C-alpha positions in Angstrom: 118.0 -125.6 3.2 121.4 -125.5 4.7 124.0 -123.2 2.9 127.0 -121.1 3.6 126.0 -117.8 5.3 126.4 -114.5 3.3 126.6 -110.9 4.4 122.9 -110.6 3.5 122.2 -113.0 6.3 123.9 -110.8 9.0 120.6 -109.2 10.2 118.7 -112.5 10.6 121.8 -113.9 12.3 122.0 -111.0 14.6 118.2 -111.4 15.5 118.6 -115.0 16.5 121.7 -114.4 18.5 120.2 -111.3 20.1 117.4 -113.5 21.4 119.8 -115.8 22.9 121.9 -113.1 24.4 118.7 -111.4 25.9 116.9 -114.4 27.1 119.3 -117.3 27.5 122.4 -118.6 29.1 124.1 -120.4 26.3 126.1 -117.4 25.6 127.8 -115.3 28.3 127.3 -112.1 26.2 125.0 -109.7 27.9 124.5 -107.0 25.3 123.4 -108.1 21.8 126.1 -107.2 19.2 125.0 -105.1 16.3 124.2 -106.3 12.8 127.6 -104.8 11.9 129.5 -106.7 14.5 127.8 -110.0 13.5 128.8 -109.3 10.0 132.4 -108.7 11.3 132.4 -112.0 13.0 131.1 -113.8 9.9 133.8 -112.3 7.8 136.5 -113.4 10.4 135.3 -117.1 10.6 135.1 -117.1 6.8 138.6 -115.6 6.7 140.0 -118.8 8.3 138.1 -120.7 5.5 135.9 -122.2 8.3 132.2 -123.1 7.8 129.5 -120.6 9.0 126.2 -122.1 7.9 122.5 -121.0 8.0 119.4 -123.0 7.8 116.7 -121.1 5.7 113.2 -122.1 5.1 110.6 -120.1 3.1 112.8 -117.1 3.4 113.1 -117.2 7.1 116.4 -118.2 8.9 115.8 -121.0 11.3 119.4 -121.2 12.8 123.0 -120.9 12.2 126.2 -122.8 13.1 129.8 -122.2 12.7 133.3 -123.4 13.7 135.8 -120.9 14.8 139.3 -121.2 15.9 139.6 -122.6 19.6 142.7 -120.4 20.3 144.8 -118.4 18.0 148.1 -119.9 19.1 149.6 -122.0 16.2 149.6 -125.2 18.3 145.8 -125.1 18.2 145.6 -125.1 14.4 143.9 -128.5 14.4 141.2 -127.6 16.9 138.0 -125.6 16.4 135.2 -124.5 18.7 131.6 -124.9 17.4 128.6 -122.6 17.9 125.0 -123.4 17.2 121.9 -121.0 17.5 118.3 -121.9 16.7 115.6 -119.4 16.1 112.8 -119.3 18.8 110.1 -121.7 17.7 112.6 -124.0 15.9 114.3 -125.5 18.8 113.9 -129.3 19.3 113.0 -129.9 15.7 116.3 -131.0 14.3 117.6 -127.8 13.0 120.5 -127.4 15.4 121.6 -131.1 14.8 121.3 -130.8 11.1 123.5 -127.7 11.0 126.0 -129.0 13.6 126.4 -132.2 11.5 127.1 -130.2 8.4 129.7 -128.1 10.2 131.4 -131.3 11.6 131.6 -132.9 8.1 133.1 -129.8 6.6 135.7 -129.7 9.5 136.4 -133.4 8.9 137.1 -132.7 5.1 139.4 -129.8 6.2 141.7 -132.1 8.5 140.4 -130.6 11.6 141.3 -133.1 14.4 139.1 -131.9 17.4 135.8 -130.0 17.7 135.1 -128.5 21.1 131.8 -127.4 22.5 132.1 -124.8 25.1 128.5 -124.7 26.5 127.2 -122.0 28.7 125.0 -123.3 31.6 125.1 -126.9 32.9 121.4 -126.8 32.7 121.4 -126.1 28.9 119.9 -129.5 28.1 119.1 -128.6 24.4 122.8 -127.8 23.5 124.3 -130.6 25.6 121.8 -133.0 24.0 122.3 -131.9 20.4 126.2 -132.1 20.9 125.8 -135.7 22.5 123.6 -136.8 19.5 126.4 -135.8 17.2 129.0 -137.9 19.1 130.3 -135.3 21.5 131.6 -136.5 24.9 131.6 -134.4 28.0 135.2 -133.7 29.1 134.5 -131.4 32.1 132.4 -128.7 33.8 134.0 -125.5 35.2 131.6 -124.2 37.9 130.5 -120.7 38.3 132.5 -119.1 35.5 129.9 -116.7 34.4 127.1 -114.5 36.0 124.1 -113.7 34.1 120.4 -113.3 34.7 121.0 -113.0 38.6 123.0 -116.3 39.0 126.4 -118.0 38.5 126.7 -120.2 35.6 128.7 -123.2 34.8 130.6 -124.0 31.5 130.3 -127.6 30.0 133.0 -128.7 27.8 132.3 -131.5 25.2 134.6 -132.8 22.7 134.4 -134.6 19.3 137.6 -136.3 17.9 137.5 -136.4 14.1 140.9 -137.9 13.5 142.3 -140.0 16.4 145.3 -141.0 14.8 148.9 -140.3 16.4 150.4 -140.0 13.0 151.4 -136.7 11.3 148.5 -134.5 10.2 147.1 -135.0 6.8 146.7 -131.1 6.5 148.5 -128.1 7.5 145.7 -127.0 9.8 144.2 -123.5 10.1 146.4 -120.6 9.2 146.5 -119.0 12.7 
């Protein structure tokens, strides 16, 4: 079941993210943030009226995804950056795609024009694949930007255009 995240989900969100911080290269954070920090991040995203969703089955959180401001300068008010994290054991089973698809649809309904994926590690086939399956296209790779787990890592940029019109925006955009 996919639904909006609540403060009660913070501990489970933190546990999933901590696993990726500790063992993965999709995030360049090296020290897992606390439950309180993850709750604060959740409040911040939801404070922009942006989606932070969780997928829960039989009481266990299988993954989470959200869209946050790409940058906080006002000219970026029609662009968001997505994040998707799936619990160990649930990767490759459609959880990430289902979450990302729902985040995209919510953003589309809000009048967001562009969704960016900023993916840690050019060898991160899971994240690159789920974004590609949702219509994102690669727009560039920056080499060696991060150093984690004893090696330099690339960052892959992918983009999904939700509203390709050149006319005036249909919404006021994010309040940045």
